[in-house]
Kinemage of the C-alpha trace (Angstrom):
@kinemage 1
@onewidth
@group {chain A} dominant
@subgroup {mainchain}
@vectorlist {calphas} color= white
{ca met a 1} P 117.209 153.981 68.360
{ca ala a 2} L 114.521 152.947 70.858
{ca lys a 3} L 115.615 153.092 74.484
{ca ile a 4} L 114.202 150.335 76.699
{ca leu a 5} L 114.192 150.001 80.477
{ca leu a 6} L 114.236 146.379 81.666
{ca val a 7} L 113.120 145.761 85.260
{ca asp a 8} L 113.690 142.301 86.792
{ca asp a 9} L 114.715 141.275 90.295
{ca asp a 10} L 116.430 138.155 88.904
{ca lys a 11} L 119.774 139.622 87.844
{ca met a 12} L 120.850 136.583 85.806
{ca asn a 13} L 117.684 136.622 83.725
{ca gly a 14} L 117.690 140.407 83.498
{ca val a 15} L 121.259 140.743 82.260
{ca leu a 16} L 120.763 137.886 79.778
{ca leu a 17} L 117.638 139.482 78.284
{ca gln a 18} L 119.352 142.874 78.228
{ca lys a 19} L 122.242 141.460 76.181
{ca arg a 20} L 119.846 139.797 73.749
{ca leu a 21} L 117.895 143.011 73.242
{ca ile a 22} L 121.096 144.964 72.664
{ca lys a 23} L 122.119 142.413 70.025
{ca arg a 24} L 118.769 143.019 68.325
{ca gly a 25} L 119.592 146.719 68.034
{ca phe a 26} L 117.868 148.175 71.098
{ca asp a 27} L 119.444 150.560 73.601
{ca cys a 28} L 118.553 148.731 76.820
{ca asp a 29} L 119.175 149.659 80.470
{ca tyr a 30} L 118.663 147.124 83.241
{ca val a 31} L 117.579 147.720 86.864
{ca glu a 32} L 116.722 145.187 89.594
{ca gly a 33} L 113.623 146.602 91.263
{ca gly a 34} L 110.807 149.112 91.522
{ca glu a 35} L 112.698 151.888 93.305
{ca glu a 36} L 115.531 151.679 90.755
{ca cys a 37} L 112.891 151.775 87.999
{ca phe a 38} L 111.400 155.011 89.333
{ca lys a 39} L 114.830 156.613 89.641
{ca ala a 40} L 115.765 155.598 86.092
{ca ile a 41} L 112.526 156.984 84.605
{ca asp a 42} L 112.759 160.223 86.586
{ca gln a 43} L 116.404 160.760 85.721
{ca lys a 44} L 116.845 163.810 83.504
{ca gly a 45} L 117.438 162.857 79.879
{ca ser a 46} L 116.439 159.207 80.342
{ca asn a 47} L 113.770 159.369 77.575
{ca tyr a 48} L 112.763 155.714 77.675
{ca ser a 49} L 110.581 154.543 74.812
{ca leu a 50} L 109.283 151.420 76.567
{ca val a 51} L 109.495 149.478 79.837
{ca leu a 52} L 109.762 145.691 80.153
{ca leu a 53} L 108.517 145.081 83.681
{ca asp a 54} L 108.610 141.852 85.680
{ca ile a 55} L 105.400 141.219 87.618
{ca met a 56} L 106.778 139.095 90.472
{ca met a 57} L 109.248 141.265 92.410
{ca pro a 58} L 109.900 141.676 96.159
{ca asn a 59} L 109.172 144.909 98.076
{ca ile a 60} L 107.316 146.583 95.195
{ca ser a 61} L 105.472 144.307 92.774
{ca gly a 62} L 105.390 144.891 89.044
{ca thr a 63} L 101.700 145.821 89.172
{ca glu a 64} L 102.446 148.446 91.843
{ca val a 65} L 105.277 149.849 89.717
{ca leu a 66} L 102.932 149.944 86.735
{ca ser a 67} L 100.293 151.793 88.753
{ca lys a 68} L 102.862 154.403 89.813
{ca ile a 69} L 104.075 154.882 86.238
{ca arg a 70} L 100.516 155.380 85.012
{ca glu a 71} L 100.013 158.244 87.450
{ca thr a 72} L 102.207 160.417 85.216
{ca lys a 73} L 102.524 158.626 81.862
{ca asn a 74} L 99.759 157.043 79.809
{ca asn a 75} L 99.975 153.999 77.512
{ca phe a 76} L 101.256 156.023 74.564
{ca glu a 77} L 103.682 158.228 76.465
{ca leu a 78} L 105.452 155.197 77.924
{ca pro a 79} L 104.349 151.709 76.833
{ca val a 80} L 104.813 148.978 79.452
{ca ile a 81} L 105.080 145.280 78.621
{ca met a 82} L 104.704 143.026 81.653
{ca val a 83} L 106.881 139.946 81.994
{ca thr a 84} L 105.526 137.086 84.089
{ca ala a 85} L 106.604 133.548 84.938
{ca lys a 86} L 102.980 132.614 85.464
{ca asp a 87} L 100.510 131.636 82.785
{ca glu a 88} L 97.502 132.417 84.967
{ca ala a 89} L 94.927 134.525 83.160
{ca ser a 90} L 94.230 136.572 86.317
{ca asp a 91} L 97.780 137.997 86.331
{ca val a 92} L 97.538 139.012 82.695
{ca val a 93} L 94.064 140.524 83.103
{ca glu a 94} L 95.135 142.471 86.202
{ca ala a 95} L 98.163 143.880 84.380
{ca leu a 96} L 96.178 144.901 81.310
{ca lys a 97} L 93.460 146.514 83.433
{ca gly a 98} L 96.201 148.375 85.281
{ca gly a 99} L 97.421 149.995 82.090
{ca ala a 100} L 99.897 147.498 80.641
{ca asn a 101} L 100.196 147.570 76.855
{ca asp a 102} L 101.078 143.891 76.457
{ca tyr a 103} L 102.698 140.958 78.258
{ca leu a 104} L 105.346 138.277 77.826
{ca thr a 105} L 105.745 134.979 79.651
{ca lys a 106} L 108.996 133.531 80.979
{ca pro a 107} L 111.222 132.096 79.739
{ca val a 108} L 111.166 135.000 77.295
{ca asn a 109} L 111.429 134.087 73.632
{ca ile a 110} L 113.603 136.843 72.143
{ca asp a 111} L 111.854 136.729 68.758
{ca ile a 112} L 108.447 137.205 70.368
{ca ala a 113} L 109.847 139.899 72.663
{ca glu a 114} L 111.324 141.790 69.723
{ca ala a 115} L 108.067 141.543 67.753
{ca arg a 116} L 105.946 142.818 70.644
{ca val a 117} L 108.345 145.629 71.483
{ca glu a 118} L 108.442 146.728 67.843
{ca thr a 119} L 104.636 146.610 67.681
{ca gln a 120} L 104.236 148.897 70.690
{ca leu a 121} L 106.847 151.339 69.406
{ca lys a 122} L 105.121 151.432 66.006
{ca ile a 123} L 101.769 152.156 67.657
{ca val a 124} L 103.341 155.082 69.520
{ca asp a 125} L 104.864 156.434 66.292
{ca leu a 126} L 101.527 156.222 64.469
{ca met a 127} L 99.739 157.940 67.361
{ca gln a 128} L 102.289 160.768 67.430
{ca glu a 129} L 101.991 161.243 63.668
{ca ser a 130} L 98.196 161.383 63.966
{ca leu a 131} L 98.325 163.906 66.811
{ca lys a 132} L 100.871 165.996 64.939
{ca gly a 133} L 98.630 166.075 61.877
{ca lys a 134} L 95.630 167.159 63.952
{ca gln a 135} L 97.742 169.762 65.719
{ca met a 136} L 98.960 171.226 62.432
{ca lys a 137} L 95.360 171.528 61.209
{ca thr a 138} L 94.410 173.238 64.474
{ca ile a 139} L 97.304 175.670 64.137
{ca ala a 140} L 96.349 176.494 60.543
{ca thr a 141} L 92.766 177.209 61.616
{ca met a 142} L 93.867 179.386 64.513
{ca val a 143} L 96.326 181.356 62.400
{ca ala a 144} L 93.643 181.991 59.764
{ca thr a 145} L 91.294 183.248 62.489
{ca leu a 146} L 93.976 185.466 63.996
{ca asn a 147} L 94.883 186.896 60.597
{ca his a 148} L 91.225 187.829 60.131
{ca glu a 149} L 91.233 189.468 63.553
{ca ile a 150} L 94.365 191.435 62.674
{ca asn a 151} L 93.049 192.679 59.349
{ca asn a 152} L 89.844 194.047 60.899
{ca pro a 153} L 91.366 196.373 63.549
{ca leu a 154} L 94.255 197.238 61.260
{ca ala a 155} L 91.881 198.586 58.609
{ca ile a 156} L 90.016 200.537 61.287
{ca ala a 157} L 93.237 202.001 62.670
{ca ile a 158} L 94.422 203.121 59.255
{ca gly a 159} L 91.026 204.607 58.382
{ca asn a 160} L 90.677 206.494 61.658
{ca leu a 161} L 94.222 207.828 61.602
{ca ser a 162} L 93.751 209.009 58.023
{ca met a 163} L 90.573 210.922 58.926
{ca ala a 164} L 92.087 212.195 62.166
{ca gln a 165} L 95.020 213.636 60.253
{ca gln a 166} L 92.593 215.629 58.129
{ca lys a 167} L 90.300 216.832 60.940
{ca met a 168} L 92.502 216.491 64.061
{ca asp a 169} L 89.695 214.422 65.578
{ca ile a 170} L 90.870 213.166 69.020
{ca thr a 171} L 88.029 210.637 69.261
{ca arg a 172} L 89.104 208.939 66.070
{ca ile a 173} L 92.719 208.922 67.239
{ca asp a 174} L 91.598 207.143 70.432
{ca lys a 175} L 89.704 204.565 68.366
{ca ala a 176} L 92.767 204.003 66.218
{ca met a 177} L 94.970 203.489 69.271
{ca ser a 178} L 92.466 201.004 70.698
{ca ala a 179} L 92.504 199.036 67.442
{ca leu a 180} L 96.307 199.049 67.346
{ca asn a 181} L 96.447 197.787 70.924
{ca arg a 182} L 94.139 194.957 69.877
{ca ile a 183} L 96.566 194.073 67.105
{ca thr a 184} L 99.377 193.916 69.657
{ca glu a 185} L 97.363 191.423 71.727
{ca ile a 186} L 96.718 189.247 68.681
{ca val a 187} L 100.393 189.268 67.729
{ca lys a 188} L 101.203 187.989 71.229
{ca lys a 189} L 98.765 185.123 70.650
{ca ile a 190} L 100.540 184.217 67.424
{ca glu a 191} L 103.872 184.310 69.255
{ca asn a 192} L 102.461 181.860 71.800
{ca ile a 193} L 101.447 179.510 68.985
{ca ser a 194} L 104.964 179.715 67.543
{ca asp a 195} L 106.361 178.836 70.982
{ca gly a 196} L 104.094 175.791 71.175
{ca asn a 197} L 101.748 177.220 73.825
{ca ile a 198} L 98.567 176.110 72.083
{ca glu a 199} L 95.196 176.214 73.791
{ca glu a 200} L 92.304 175.793 71.399
{ca thr a 201} L 89.867 177.409 73.817
{ca asp a 202} L 91.675 180.712 73.394
{ca tyr a 203} L 91.025 180.696 69.662
{ca ser a 204} L 87.415 179.641 69.217
{ca gly a 205} L 86.862 181.780 66.180
{ca asn a 206} L 84.972 184.517 68.056
{ca ile a 207} L 86.184 187.500 66.088
{ca ser a 208} L 85.874 190.872 67.769
{ca met a 209} L 84.163 193.411 65.499
{ca tyr a 210} L 84.980 197.091 65.526
{ca lys a 211} L 82.908 200.032 64.333
{ca ile a 212} L 84.314 203.259 62.968
């Protein structure tokens, strides 16, 4: 269930819209101003999917709240729909330029509000699916590269150790140990991928070559 944060200094309007959104199946929290909005977003485990933010508020305006939110969360990480009592194009343009995803005008029509909220949530879902697909392709490419890197020093290590066993050649034993150490480093990289610590620049496909 999508979790929405509703921010409106008019408590009567805010509570009414909150109740309507809850009836439509949304998990909706309501706060009265900018400071309360920041606290709610920063609260551990809040995990809001979207913010409905009134533009005209005392102390901290909706556009200022939006600007602060955008310092840490982009349009897809936390969509923001501005709610304004004005129909002036300048307010809407300012909000959209400031990073708002969409806007609603007061009095809020619940059907329009639901449609626009659902649209923004769907966009986020599609974006996450796209990023996940690209990430999986990146992981597959990196793992294939790392497997190639493992096979190369592993073959060298086995070959050198085999010859060293026959001739007691210290130089070859040193080469084998170097190759095995390289394998250990590569395994650590794979462990980092498994833990989600993915940095494509670390796996550019530059495969280290070894000579026997």
